[in-house]
C-alpha positions as CSV (number, residue, x, y, z in Angstrom):
1,X,-32.0,-61.5,4.4
2,X,-33.5,-58.2,5.5
3,X,-32.9,-57.4,9.2
4,X,-36.0,-56.6,11.3
5,X,-35.9,-53.5,13.5
6,X,-35.8,-53.8,17.2
7,X,-37.5,-51.1,19.2
8,X,-34.5,-48.8,19.2
9,X,-32.9,-50.2,16.1
10,X,-33.9,-48.4,12.8
11,X,-30.9,-50.1,11.0
12,X,-32.5,-51.8,8.1
13,X,-29.6,-51.1,5.8
14,X,-25.8,-50.7,6.0
15,X,-26.3,-47.1,4.8
16,X,-28.4,-46.4,7.9
17,X,-25.6,-47.8,10.1
18,X,-23.0,-45.6,8.3
19,X,-25.3,-42.6,8.7
20,X,-25.5,-43.1,12.5
21,X,-21.8,-43.7,12.8
22,X,-20.8,-40.6,10.7
23,X,-23.3,-38.5,12.7
24,X,-21.6,-39.7,15.9
25,X,-18.2,-39.0,14.5
26,X,-19.0,-35.5,13.3
27,X,-21.2,-34.8,16.4
28,X,-24.3,-34.1,14.4
29,X,-26.3,-37.1,15.4
30,X,-29.3,-36.1,17.5
31,X,-28.8,-37.4,21.0
32,X,-32.1,-39.3,21.0
33,X,-30.7,-41.5,18.1
34,X,-27.6,-42.5,20.2
35,X,-29.3,-45.6,21.5
36,X,-28.1,-48.9,22.8
37,X,-28.4,-50.3,19.3
38,X,-26.7,-47.3,17.8
39,X,-23.6,-47.9,20.0
40,X,-23.3,-51.5,18.6
41,X,-24.0,-50.3,15.0
42,X,-21.2,-47.7,15.3
43,X,-18.8,-50.2,16.8
44,X,-19.5,-52.7,13.9
45,X,-19.0,-50.0,11.2
46,X,-15.9,-48.6,12.8
47,X,-14.3,-52.0,13.3
48,X,-15.1,-53.2,9.7
49,X,-13.8,-49.9,8.3
50,X,-10.6,-50.2,10.4
51,X,-11.1,-46.9,12.3
52,X,-10.9,-48.6,15.7
53,X,-9.6,-51.8,17.3
54,X,-11.0,-53.7,20.2
55,X,-8.3,-52.4,22.5
56,X,-8.4,-50.0,25.4
57,X,-9.0,-46.4,24.6
58,X,-9.6,-46.8,20.8
59,X,-13.1,-45.3,20.8
60,X,-12.7,-43.0,23.8
61,X,-12.0,-39.8,22.0
62,X,-14.9,-40.3,19.6
63,X,-17.5,-41.0,22.2
64,X,-16.2,-38.3,24.6
65,X,-16.4,-35.7,21.8
66,X,-19.9,-36.8,20.9
67,X,-21.0,-36.7,24.5
68,X,-19.6,-33.1,25.0
69,X,-21.3,-32.0,21.8
70,X,-24.7,-33.3,22.9
71,X,-24.5,-32.0,26.5
72,X,-23.4,-35.1,28.3
73,X,-20.5,-34.5,30.7
74,X,-17.7,-37.1,30.8
75,X,-17.0,-37.4,34.5
76,X,-16.2,-40.0,37.1
77,X,-19.9,-40.9,37.3
78,X,-21.4,-40.1,33.9
79,X,-20.7,-40.1,30.2
80,X,-18.0,-42.2,28.7
81,X,-17.5,-45.7,30.2
82,X,-14.3,-47.5,29.1
83,X,-15.2,-51.0,30.4
84,X,-18.5,-51.1,28.6
85,X,-17.0,-49.6,25.4
86,X,-14.1,-52.1,25.3
87,X,-16.4,-55.1,26.1
88,X,-18.8,-53.9,23.4
89,X,-16.0,-53.5,20.9
90,X,-14.8,-57.0,21.7
91,X,-18.3,-58.4,21.3
92,X,-18.8,-56.6,18.0
93,X,-15.4,-57.9,16.8
94,X,-16.4,-61.4,17.6
95,X,-19.7,-61.0,15.8
96,X,-17.9,-59.7,12.7
97,X,-15.5,-62.6,12.8
98,X,-18.3,-65.1,12.9
99,X,-20.3,-63.3,10.2
100,X,-17.6,-63.2,7.6
101,X,-18.6,-60.6,5.0
102,X,-22.3,-60.5,5.8
103,X,-24.0,-57.1,5.6
104,X,-23.6,-55.1,8.8
105,X,-27.4,-54.9,9.2
106,X,-27.5,-58.7,9.5
107,X,-24.5,-58.8,11.9
108,X,-26.1,-56.1,14.0
109,X,-29.5,-57.9,14.0
110,X,-27.9,-61.2,15.1
111,X,-25.8,-59.5,17.8
112,X,-28.8,-57.7,19.2
113,X,-31.1,-60.7,19.1
114,X,-29.0,-62.3,21.8
115,X,-28.2,-61.0,25.3
116,X,-26.3,-58.0,23.9
117,X,-29.7,-56.6,22.7
118,X,-30.5,-55.8,26.3
119,X,-28.9,-52.6,27.7
120,X,-28.2,-54.3,31.0
121,X,-26.2,-57.1,29.4
122,X,-23.0,-56.2,31.2
123,X,-24.5,-57.2,34.5
124,X,-24.3,-60.8,33.3
125,X,-20.5,-60.5,33.6
126,X,-19.9,-57.8,36.2
127,X,-21.4,-57.2,39.6
128,X,-23.3,-53.9,39.8
129,X,-20.8,-52.4,42.2
130,X,-17.7,-53.2,40.1
131,X,-19.4,-52.2,36.8
132,X,-20.6,-48.9,38.1
133,X,-17.3,-48.1,39.8
134,X,-15.1,-45.1,38.8
135,X,-12.3,-47.5,37.9
136,X,-14.5,-49.3,35.4
137,X,-15.7,-46.0,33.9
138,X,-12.1,-44.8,33.5
139,X,-10.3,-47.9,32.4
140,X,-10.8,-51.6,31.6
141,X,-11.9,-53.7,34.6
142,X,-12.2,-57.4,34.0
143,X,-15.5,-59.1,34.7
144,X,-16.0,-60.3,38.2
145,X,-19.2,-62.4,37.8
146,X,-18.3,-64.6,34.9
147,X,-16.0,-64.6,31.8
148,X,-17.0,-62.9,28.6
149,X,-18.0,-65.4,25.9
150,X,-15.2,-64.5,23.4
């Protein structure tokens, strides 16, 4: 089955997902390509390849380095956000487990066809104040509105 592209999802092949991920890792990916969908694409590829685990801090160095290389400061109010990264990794890991060995493009399309396709999906699980807090940006903060589905 060929995945269809969402507005910010040009991932019609696993090769495109790998290109985005490698561009993020080597800090050559143009900033405008680091979209909501690209975050999930990279998470899926990194998880499947065994480069990260859905545990606190596993992706932090990669995203912080990419942010710095593209002019995004990692501060208490901008840049890297640990809670969203860990929740996204956990969601991506759950999607991979359900998909078995399906192509990543299909796993990504399925994941983004649900509520995770919306960039504001975390607000289904966290209140705005908790989610946007310095604590949530710097370390894992459990959802305060409802439990994550995995």
